[in-house]
C-alpha positions in Angstrom: -12.9 12.0 6.2 -16.1 9.7 6.1 -15.0 6.4 7.3 -16.4 4.4 4.0 -14.1 6.6 1.7 -10.9 5.7 4.3 -11.7 2.5 4.6 -11.2 2.3 0.7 -7.9 4.6 0.8 -7.1 2.0 3.3 -7.6 -0.9 1.1 -6.3 1.1 -1.9 -3.0 2.0 0.1 -2.2 -1.9 0.9 -3.3 -3.0 -2.7 -1.0 -0.5 -4.2 2.1 -1.2 -1.9 1.0 -4.6 -2.9 1.5 -4.1 -6.5 4.0 -1.4 -6.7 6.9 -3.7 -7.3 5.4 -5.8 -10.1 4.7 -8.8 -8.3 1.3 -9.4 -6.3 2.7 -12.1 -3.6 0.1 -14.4 -2.6 1.6 -13.7 1.1 0.6 -10.1 0.7 -2.9 -11.0 -0.3 -2.9 -13.3 2.8 -1.6 -10.6 5.2 -4.6 -8.2 3.4 -7.4 -10.8 4.1 -6.1 -11.7 7.4 -6.0 -7.6 8.4 -9.8 -7.6 7.1 -11.0 -11.0 8.6 -9.1 -10.3 12.4 -10.0 -6.8 12.5 -12.7 -5.4 9.9 -9.4 -3.2 9.0 -11.4 -2.1 5.8 -14.4 -2.2 7.0 -17.6 -3.7 6.0 -17.0 -4.4 2.3 -16.3 -7.5 0.2 -12.8 -8.1 0.5 -12.6 -10.3 -3.0 -14.7 -7.9 -5.0 -12.7 -4.9 -3.8 -9.3 -6.3 -4.5 -10.8 -7.7 -8.1 -11.8 -3.9 -9.0 -8.7 -2.5 -8.0 -6.5 -5.1 -10.1 -8.8 -4.2 -13.2 -7.9 -0.5 -12.7 -4.3 -1.0 -12.2 -4.3 -3.4 -15.0 -5.9 -0.8 -17.3 -2.9 1.7 -16.9 -1.0 0.7 -13.6 0.9 4.0 -13.6 -2.2 6.1 -14.2 -3.9 4.5 -11.2 -0.9 4.9 -8.9 -0.8 8.7 -10.0 -4.6 8.7 -8.9 -4.1 7.1 -5.8 -1.0 9.5 -5.0 -3.3 12.7 -5.8 -6.3 11.1 -3.8 -4.0 10.7 -0.7 -2.4 14.3 -1.1 -6.0 15.7 -1.3 -7.5 13.6 1.4 -8.0 15.3 4.6 -6.6 12.6 7.1 -6.7 13.0 10.9 -3.0 12.0 12.5 -4.5 8.5 13.6 -5.6 8.0 10.3 -2.3 8.6 8.5 -0.7 6.2 11.1 -2.8 3.4 9.9 -2.6 4.2 6.5 1.3 3.9 7.3 1.1 1.0 9.1 -0.6 -0.7 6.7 1.5 0.2 3.5 4.8 -1.1 6.0 2.9 -4.1 7.1 2.0 -4.7 3.1 5.5 -4.2 2.1 7.1 -6.7 4.7 4.5 -9.4 3.7 6.4 -11.0 1.4 9.6 -11.0 3.3 11.6 -9.2 0.5 11.5 -5.3 0.8 12.6 -4.0 -2.9 14.1 -0.5 -3.3 11.3 0.4 -5.6 8.6 -0.4 -2.4 11.0 2.0 -0.3 10.9 4.8 -3.2 6.9 4.0 -3.3 6.7 4.1 0.3 8.5 7.4 0.6 6.5 9.1 -2.0 3.1 8.2 0.0 4.9 9.3 3.4 5.9 12.8 1.5 1.8 13.0 0.3 1.2 13.0 4.5 1.5 15.5 7.3 2.2 13.5 10.5 5.8 13.9 12.1 7.9 11.4 12.3 8.1 11.2 15.9 4.4 9.9 16.8 5.1 7.0 14.1 9.0 6.2 15.8 7.2 6.0 19.3 5.0 3.5 18.2 7.0 1.8 15.6 10.7 2.3 16.2 11.4 -0.3 13.5 10.1 1.9 10.9 12.6 4.3 11.0 14.2 3.2 7.5 11.4 4.3 5.8 11.3 7.3 7.1 14.8 8.2 6.7 14.7 11.8 5.0 16.0 11.7 1.3 13.5 13.7 0.1 15.1 16.8 0.0 13.1 19.1 -2.3 9.8 19.4 -4.4 12.3 19.0 -7.5 14.0 16.1 -5.8 10.5 14.4 -5.0 9.3 14.8 -8.4 12.3 13.1 -9.6 11.8 10.3 -7.2 8.2 10.0 -8.6 9.0 10.2 -12.4 12.0 7.4 -11.3 9.3 5.3 -9.6 7.2 5.1 -12.6 10.2 4.7 -15.5 11.8 1.9 -13.6 8.7 -0.1 -12.2 6.6 -1.7 -15.1 3.6 -3.3 -14.0 2.4 -6.7 -15.7 -1.5 -7.9 -15.8 -1.8 -9.6 -12.6 -4.2 -12.4 -12.1 -7.3 -11.6 -10.5 -6.7 -12.1 -6.9 -10.3 -13.9 -6.6 -8.9 -16.8 -8.5 -6.3 -17.4 -6.3 -7.7 -20.6 -4.3 -8.5 -20.0 -0.5 -6.4 -23.0 0.2 -3.6 -22.2 -0.8 -4.2 -19.0 1.0 -4.7 -21.0 4.2 -1.6 -23.1 3.5 0.6 -20.0 3.1 -0.8 -18.5 6.1 0.2 -21.6 8.2 3.9 -21.7 6.8 4.4 -17.9 8.3 
């Protein structure tokens, strides 16, 4: 997969994991911005602009946005290292607000089901990810029900623009960690 589109998919993964529980916590925003500033993990992009674009898109139709994300994930040709990076970003984002909702674990399991990587290479590097990888996806029909259940039980509100969150607030949140 071309690097630019992988970087955008990676950012869309972080953003989707941040929004999937219906709450964009400022600590999640801090984490995403920090990953970008410190490691340029999303490449050479305007992070505020990209996040606002994703936010406007999810506000138009949250379920359509997330279904489209799942389809993009499934149809992408990713290397094992790309898939591992995607999993790391997803789990780090989910953990960023210090509360892991069941809806987030369900959402992650749907992401996981779209990837080809085996659990062993993930657990070698991240043994603490085991709870996210526990197998409760038994069949295609169960997966379809899991995905449908996520969309039936998760209402997505209209989020405020991320660029409107004052950088001073974000810096203070970052210091509190």
